[in-house]
LUMGU-866664 format. One record per residue (C-alpha): residue number from 1; residue in one letter; x, y, z. Coordinates in Angstrom, 3 decimals, decimal comma, always signed. Layout:
N
(node NUM A (X Y Z))
...
***
This chain:
346
(node 1 X (+0,000 +0,000 +0,000))
(node 2 X (+1,067 +3,591 -0,666))
(node 3 X (+0,065 +6,246 +1,877))
(node 4 X (-0,068 +9,928 +0,924))
(node 5 X (-0,357 +12,722 +3,489))
(node 6 X (-0,796 +16,467 +3,356))
(node 7 X (-1,852 +18,592 +6,339))
(node 8 X (-4,891 +16,803 +7,856))
(node 9 X (-5,563 +14,631 +4,806))
(node 10 X (-4,427 +11,076 +4,131))
(node 11 X (-5,012 +8,758 +1,157))
(node 12 X (-4,095 +5,140 +0,489))
(node 13 X (-3,412 +3,646 -2,953))
(node 14 X (-3,543 -0,123 -3,486))
(node 15 X (-1,132 -0,945 -6,356))
(node 16 X (-2,479 -4,525 -6,569))
(node 17 X (-5,616 -3,252 -8,327))
(node 18 X (-4,958 +0,477 -8,695))
(node 19 X (-7,752 +1,740 -6,469))
(node 20 X (-7,814 +4,332 -3,684))
(node 21 X (-9,535 +2,408 -0,874))
(node 22 X (-9,197 +5,109 +1,777))
(node 23 X (-9,147 +8,903 +1,894))
(node 24 X (-9,683 +10,912 +5,063))
(node 25 X (-9,759 +14,635 +5,744))
(node 26 X (-9,808 +15,366 +9,487))
(node 27 X (-12,639 +13,095 +10,720))
(node 28 X (-14,318 +12,870 +7,309))
(node 29 X (-14,125 +9,650 +5,274))
(node 30 X (-15,763 +10,450 +1,917))
(node 31 X (-15,124 +7,143 +0,135))
(node 32 X (-16,823 +3,780 +0,583))
(node 33 X (-15,156 +0,379 +0,948))
(node 34 X (-17,131 -2,850 +0,594))
(node 35 X (-17,603 -4,728 +3,892))
(node 36 X (-16,182 -7,966 +2,447))
(node 37 X (-12,709 -6,587 +1,631))
(node 38 X (-11,325 -8,317 +4,731))
(node 39 X (-13,439 -11,478 +4,503))
(node 40 X (-11,060 -14,404 +3,806))
(node 41 X (-13,801 -16,464 +2,139))
(node 42 X (-14,411 -13,721 -0,397))
(node 43 X (-10,747 -12,949 -0,945))
(node 44 X (-9,988 -16,634 -1,587))
(node 45 X (-12,873 -17,101 -4,034))
(node 46 X (-11,267 -17,880 -7,438))
(node 47 X (-14,528 -17,164 -9,275))
(node 48 X (-14,717 -13,531 -8,180))
(node 49 X (-12,849 -10,850 -10,081))
(node 50 X (-10,390 -8,665 -8,125))
(node 51 X (-12,383 -5,488 -8,819))
(node 52 X (-15,259 -6,886 -6,742))
(node 53 X (-13,099 -8,603 -4,142))
(node 54 X (-11,302 -5,325 -3,440))
(node 55 X (-14,244 -3,007 -4,204))
(node 56 X (-13,475 +0,360 -2,634))
(node 57 X (-12,939 +4,058 -3,085))
(node 58 X (-12,166 +5,150 -6,628))
(node 59 X (-10,566 +3,322 -9,535))
(node 60 X (-10,177 +3,649 -13,286))
(node 61 X (-12,377 +1,486 -15,518))
(node 62 X (-10,828 +0,825 -18,944))
(node 63 X (-12,963 -0,338 -20,595))
(node 64 X (-16,033 +0,539 -18,559))
(node 65 X (-18,354 -2,311 -17,517))
(node 66 X (-18,268 -5,797 -19,051))
(node 67 X (-15,561 -6,350 -21,669))
(node 68 X (-17,487 -8,271 -24,296))
(node 69 X (-15,080 -7,160 -27,032))
(node 70 X (-11,588 -8,172 -25,876))
(node 71 X (-12,949 -10,537 -23,197))
(node 72 X (-11,035 -9,004 -20,308))
(node 73 X (-12,244 -8,678 -16,706))
(node 74 X (-15,122 -6,455 -15,577))
(node 75 X (-14,004 -2,795 -15,754))
(node 76 X (-10,769 -3,817 -17,440))
(node 77 X (-7,192 -4,598 -16,436))
(node 78 X (-6,934 -1,102 -14,926))
(node 79 X (-9,251 -2,217 -12,072))
(node 80 X (-8,089 -5,829 -11,713))
(node 81 X (-4,332 -6,098 -12,267))
(node 82 X (-1,178 -4,613 -10,702))
(node 83 X (+0,163 -1,120 -11,154))
(node 84 X (+3,910 -0,584 -10,806))
(node 85 X (+5,014 +2,210 -8,477))
(node 86 X (+7,156 +4,575 -10,543))
(node 87 X (+7,679 +7,428 -8,093))
(node 88 X (+6,381 +8,507 -4,680))
(node 89 X (+6,632 +11,504 -2,387))
(node 90 X (+4,916 +12,455 +0,832))
(node 91 X (+1,801 +13,766 -0,923))
(node 92 X (+2,041 +12,394 -4,466))
(node 93 X (+2,608 +9,182 -6,389))
(node 94 X (+2,996 +7,998 -9,977))
(node 95 X (+2,081 +4,467 -11,046))
(node 96 X (+2,096 +2,638 -14,361))
(node 97 X (-0,342 -0,105 -15,287))
(node 98 X (+1,705 -3,244 -15,844))
(node 99 X (-0,615 -4,490 -18,565))
(node 100 X (-1,423 -2,634 -21,755))
(node 101 X (-5,019 -2,042 -22,805))
(node 102 X (-5,605 -2,257 -26,555))
(node 103 X (-1,883 -1,550 -26,827))
(node 104 X (-2,072 +1,644 -24,744))
(node 105 X (+0,163 +2,351 -21,747))
(node 106 X (-1,600 +4,025 -18,817))
(node 107 X (+0,138 +6,160 -16,202))
(node 108 X (-1,630 +7,277 -13,022))
(node 109 X (-0,658 +10,481 -11,159))
(node 110 X (-2,225 +11,089 -7,729))
(node 111 X (-1,695 +14,257 -5,703))
(node 112 X (-3,114 +15,218 -2,313))
(node 113 X (-3,360 +18,900 -1,394))
(node 114 X (-5,358 +19,554 +1,772))
(node 115 X (-8,970 +18,546 +1,127))
(node 116 X (-8,377 +18,074 -2,635))
(node 117 X (-7,432 +14,754 -4,237))
(node 118 X (-6,218 +15,221 -7,820))
(node 119 X (-5,907 +12,335 -10,274))
(node 120 X (-4,544 +12,313 -13,814))
(node 121 X (-4,425 +9,282 -16,097))
(node 122 X (-2,371 +9,503 -19,274))
(node 123 X (-3,022 +7,003 -22,070))
(node 124 X (-0,151 +6,643 -24,543))
(node 125 X (-0,481 +4,907 -27,898))
(node 126 X (-2,700 +1,925 -28,542))
(node 127 X (-5,089 +1,085 -31,348))
(node 128 X (-8,819 +1,340 -31,819))
(node 129 X (-11,299 +2,877 -29,394))
(node 130 X (-11,790 +2,491 -25,649))
(node 131 X (-14,576 +3,316 -23,208))
(node 132 X (-13,435 +4,619 -19,855))
(node 133 X (-14,697 +5,936 -16,500))
(node 134 X (-13,699 +6,841 -12,987))
(node 135 X (-15,584 +4,885 -10,295))
(node 136 X (-15,632 +6,793 -6,970))
(node 137 X (-18,112 +5,513 -4,400))
(node 138 X (-19,472 +7,103 -1,252))
(node 139 X (-21,880 +5,816 +1,394))
(node 140 X (-24,660 +7,688 +3,159))
(node 141 X (-25,936 +6,354 +6,501))
(node 142 X (-29,094 +8,485 +6,289))
(node 143 X (-29,282 +9,505 +2,654))
(node 144 X (-28,289 +12,754 +1,069))
(node 145 X (-28,933 +15,515 -1,438))
(node 146 X (-27,275 +15,386 -4,865))
(node 147 X (-26,429 +18,503 -6,867))
(node 148 X (-25,086 +18,649 -10,418))
(node 149 X (-23,590 +20,900 -13,033))
(node 150 X (-26,133 +21,594 -15,817))
(node 151 X (-27,241 +18,444 -17,668))
(node 152 X (-29,135 +18,187 -20,936))
(node 153 X (-30,457 +14,643 -20,647))
(node 154 X (-31,048 +11,809 -18,176))
(node 155 X (-31,282 +8,199 -19,373))
(node 156 X (-31,884 +4,809 -17,834))
(node 157 X (-30,391 +1,639 -19,298))
(node 158 X (-32,448 -0,765 -21,418))
(node 159 X (-31,732 -3,606 -18,965))
(node 160 X (-31,759 -3,534 -15,144))
(node 161 X (-28,672 -3,839 -12,963))
(node 162 X (-30,448 -6,695 -11,164))
(node 163 X (-33,823 -7,815 -12,489))
(node 164 X (-36,748 -6,755 -10,352))
(node 165 X (-34,694 -4,429 -8,154))
(node 166 X (-34,795 -1,143 -10,068))
(node 167 X (-36,757 +1,940 -9,011))
(node 168 X (-36,691 +3,883 -12,265))
(node 169 X (-38,444 +2,752 -15,434))
(node 170 X (-36,085 +1,218 -17,978))
(node 171 X (-34,892 +2,545 -21,343))
(node 172 X (-36,070 +6,138 -21,047))
(node 173 X (-34,645 +9,527 -21,982))
(node 174 X (-35,721 +12,602 -20,049))
(node 175 X (-34,823 +16,264 -20,682))
(node 176 X (-34,609 +17,020 -16,942))
(node 177 X (-33,836 +15,288 -13,635))
(node 178 X (-37,385 +14,144 -12,901))
(node 179 X (-37,258 +10,404 -13,560))
(node 180 X (-40,400 +8,263 -14,012))
(node 181 X (-40,447 +5,160 -11,812))
(node 182 X (-41,715 +1,645 -12,519))
(node 183 X (-44,838 +2,363 -10,426))
(node 184 X (-45,758 +5,446 -12,476))
(node 185 X (-44,592 +8,035 -9,943))
(node 186 X (-41,779 +10,529 -10,556))
(node 187 X (-38,488 +10,702 -8,692))
(node 188 X (-36,310 +13,791 -8,241))
(node 189 X (-32,790 +12,607 -9,025))
(node 190 X (-31,432 +15,164 -6,581))
(node 191 X (-32,579 +12,904 -3,714))
(node 192 X (-30,837 +9,633 -2,855))
(node 193 X (-33,561 +6,904 -2,684))
(node 194 X (-32,611 +5,590 +0,761))
(node 195 X (-36,068 +4,199 +1,551))
(node 196 X (-36,016 +1,901 -1,506))
(node 197 X (-34,177 -1,436 -1,472))
(node 198 X (-32,829 -1,195 -4,994))
(node 199 X (-29,957 -1,612 -7,424))
(node 200 X (-30,280 +1,096 -10,061))
(node 201 X (-28,399 +3,178 -12,606))
(node 202 X (-28,952 +6,452 -14,440))
(node 203 X (-26,864 +8,350 -17,008))
(node 204 X (-26,618 +12,158 -16,948))
(node 205 X (-25,348 +13,923 -20,075))
(node 206 X (-23,360 +17,108 -19,537))
(node 207 X (-24,671 +20,357 -21,004))
(node 208 X (-23,203 +21,404 -24,341))
(node 209 X (-20,056 +23,555 -24,178))
(node 210 X (-19,507 +22,743 -20,488))
(node 211 X (-15,900 +23,187 -19,330))
(node 212 X (-16,311 +21,887 -15,763))
(node 213 X (-18,565 +19,009 -14,793))
(node 214 X (-19,364 +18,538 -11,119))
(node 215 X (-21,405 +16,506 -8,677))
(node 216 X (-21,880 +17,453 -5,024))
(node 217 X (-23,047 +14,767 -2,601))
(node 218 X (-24,379 +16,402 +0,573))
(node 219 X (-24,492 +13,564 +3,113))
(node 220 X (-27,107 +14,080 +5,820))
(node 221 X (-25,826 +11,988 +8,751))
(node 222 X (-22,168 +12,684 +7,982))
(node 223 X (-22,946 +16,413 +7,591))
(node 224 X (-20,352 +16,858 +4,873))
(node 225 X (-19,976 +17,359 +1,124))
(node 226 X (-18,114 +15,278 -1,442))
(node 227 X (-17,418 +17,255 -4,605))
(node 228 X (-16,478 +15,254 -7,713))
(node 229 X (-14,987 +17,225 -10,621))
(node 230 X (-14,299 +16,240 -14,223))
(node 231 X (-13,295 +17,551 -17,628))
(node 232 X (-16,505 +17,018 -19,655))
(node 233 X (-14,605 +17,310 -22,935))
(node 234 X (-13,092 +13,883 -22,124))
(node 235 X (-15,769 +12,522 -19,748))
(node 236 X (-19,103 +13,759 -21,160))
(node 237 X (-21,435 +11,681 -18,985))
(node 238 X (-21,949 +11,019 -15,285))
(node 239 X (-23,311 +7,575 -14,453))
(node 240 X (-25,017 +7,335 -11,067))
(node 241 X (-24,957 +3,830 -9,566))
(node 242 X (-27,317 +3,368 -6,619))
(node 243 X (-26,564 +0,240 -4,567))
(node 244 X (-28,956 +0,196 -1,640))
(node 245 X (-29,459 -3,388 -0,470))
(node 246 X (-30,875 -4,565 -3,794))
(node 247 X (-28,290 -7,282 -4,428))
(node 248 X (-29,288 -10,164 -2,143))
(node 249 X (-26,666 -12,652 -3,399))
(node 250 X (-23,088 -13,163 -2,095))
(node 251 X (-21,007 -11,267 -1,263))
(node 252 X (-23,481 -8,358 -1,310))
(node 253 X (-26,085 -10,212 +0,772))
(node 254 X (-28,330 -7,160 +1,094))
(node 255 X (-25,793 -5,357 +3,313))
(node 256 X (-24,381 -3,059 +0,623))
(node 257 X (-26,612 -0,091 +1,483))
(node 258 X (-26,581 +3,666 +1,052))
(node 259 X (-23,871 +3,460 -1,614))
(node 260 X (-23,624 +5,847 -4,541))
(node 261 X (-21,161 +5,606 -7,404))
(node 262 X (-20,459 +8,884 -9,210))
(node 263 X (-18,977 +7,421 -12,379))
(node 264 X (-17,792 +10,122 -14,763))
(node 265 X (-16,956 +8,574 -18,087))
(node 266 X (-16,917 +8,211 -21,836))
(node 267 X (-19,141 +5,153 -22,215))
(node 268 X (-22,586 +3,994 -23,302))
(node 269 X (-23,817 +2,998 -19,846))
(node 270 X (-23,951 -0,382 -18,134))
(node 271 X (-26,143 -2,322 -20,581))
(node 272 X (-24,464 -3,866 -23,590))
(node 273 X (-20,969 -3,732 -22,132))
(node 274 X (-17,932 -2,428 -24,002))
(node 275 X (-19,434 -3,484 -27,349))
(node 276 X (-22,318 -1,017 -26,966))
(node 277 X (-19,847 +1,863 -26,571))
(node 278 X (-18,189 +0,995 -29,897))
(node 279 X (-21,475 +0,788 -31,817))
(node 280 X (-24,083 +3,378 -32,719))
(node 281 X (-26,152 +3,926 -29,581))
(node 282 X (-28,562 +6,362 -27,912))
(node 283 X (-25,782 +8,655 -26,738))
(node 284 X (-23,830 +8,727 -29,986))
(node 285 X (-27,095 +9,627 -31,735))
(node 286 X (-27,119 +12,764 -29,544))
(node 287 X (-23,558 +13,581 -30,589))
(node 288 X (-22,122 +12,340 -27,280))
(node 289 X (-18,945 +10,259 -27,709))
(node 290 X (-18,977 +6,897 -25,930))
(node 291 X (-15,366 +5,824 -26,563))
(node 292 X (-11,971 +7,506 -26,866))
(node 293 X (-9,819 +7,061 -29,976))
(node 294 X (-6,409 +5,668 -29,047))
(node 295 X (-3,146 +6,228 -30,869))
(node 296 X (-1,779 +9,491 -29,524))
(node 297 X (-1,740 +10,768 -25,949))
(node 298 X (-4,976 +11,246 -23,986))
(node 299 X (-5,037 +12,944 -20,588))
(node 300 X (-7,955 +12,257 -18,247))
(node 301 X (-8,258 +14,708 -15,334))
(node 302 X (-10,431 +14,105 -12,282))
(node 303 X (-10,529 +15,597 -8,794))
(node 304 X (-12,440 +15,134 -5,549))
(node 305 X (-12,858 +17,538 -2,661))
(node 306 X (-14,078 +16,835 +0,877))
(node 307 X (-15,624 +19,710 +2,839))
(node 308 X (-17,851 +20,138 +5,880))
(node 309 X (-21,445 +21,032 +5,067))
(node 310 X (-22,038 +24,660 +6,104))
(node 311 X (-25,010 +25,117 +8,459))
(node 312 X (-28,284 +25,631 +6,616))
(node 313 X (-27,033 +24,564 +3,188))
(node 314 X (-29,641 +22,630 +1,191))
(node 315 X (-28,541 +22,742 -2,474))
(node 316 X (-25,370 +23,775 -4,263))
(node 317 X (-26,227 +25,855 -7,334))
(node 318 X (-22,735 +26,499 -8,708))
(node 319 X (-19,133 +25,321 -8,511))
(node 320 X (-16,462 +27,510 -10,082))
(node 321 X (-12,665 +27,643 -10,263))
(node 322 X (-11,257 +31,170 -10,373))
(node 323 X (-8,223 +32,913 -8,946))
(node 324 X (-6,704 +29,722 -7,559))
(node 325 X (-9,823 +28,812 -5,578))
(node 326 X (-12,717 +26,372 -5,918))
(node 327 X (-15,911 +28,127 -4,817))
(node 328 X (-19,259 +26,519 -4,039))
(node 329 X (-22,407 +28,665 -3,872))
(node 330 X (-25,587 +27,520 -2,141))
(node 331 X (-29,092 +28,420 -3,342))
(node 332 X (-29,357 +30,692 -0,316))
(node 333 X (-26,340 +32,712 -1,441))
(node 334 X (-23,775 +31,248 +0,948))
(node 335 X (-20,258 +30,607 -0,366))
(node 336 X (-17,336 +28,423 +0,652))
(node 337 X (-13,916 +28,412 -1,031))
(node 338 X (-10,760 +26,305 -0,865))
(node 339 X (-7,443 +26,627 -2,708))
(node 340 X (-7,467 +24,742 -6,015))
(node 341 X (-4,931 +24,369 -8,813))
(node 342 X (-6,433 +26,687 -11,436))
(node 343 X (-4,372 +25,091 -14,215))
(node 344 X (-5,541 +21,531 -13,544))
(node 345 X (-8,523 +21,478 -15,905))
(node 346 X (-7,070 +23,798 -18,565))
***
């Protein structure tokens, strides 16, 4: 394990699978780790892929979802195989994926600066096209409020994550964040569906010409905010995975509750696997790319920020980066700012 530290923040990188299983800022622990990570029976199960055995924190999916093209593991070698440690410092590390993906070399740069966790993945060379996504997960003990940068479309997949355990109606496209449910009611996607025992998935398409995509998870019981930031020119969609006790089979066993994945990516969603991202699909018909073209150098930038939730805040209406600061503004007019590398998303 690699441990990074800066001021009151600490992060752990697991080179065996390339994920970040732990990140703390003061008493806040924004990321989720599956409860079976230390269960010997699960860890010794030869039928389970490493990405699920070691499910935790954030990791890179390349390709995203099931690889039904090159027949690799779920979420690709980037989430299942070793990364070599190339360089480390007290608050930063550089790793290289030992395997190549479609001929491409992938280098991971992680940097911790106070409450900000920066990640950059650089893809060099390769052939063909590749879907890709980050996979950060958080857990809410008592639900939470979700806020987003402007979106132009919300979609559900044609097939359920787990049959009979979805809340939202399948295979729909909506121009706003009011999502019809299977029972005919509507659900505001800004609210985490804690009262529903479900396994569900929704795709949010970034607004045209957006230069900064963001998601803010305001956790009620934890009284904090997780801010997830992306470059929408590379990662044009945000896939929201809700895992709230809906999977009743091992190792999930109905105990994986309150979990939300904020999966910023260039992909076609969960249905159809990698193959769907390479074909004409609902997103590509909207002009939204669902795979990156390999061959040159591609840089994927992603950052997360952990902050306390200011008293009285109910919804974040804007997130901006100006003058070396990241500033969040609440609907009530309140503001909170932290230092942020202004050049990171340029």
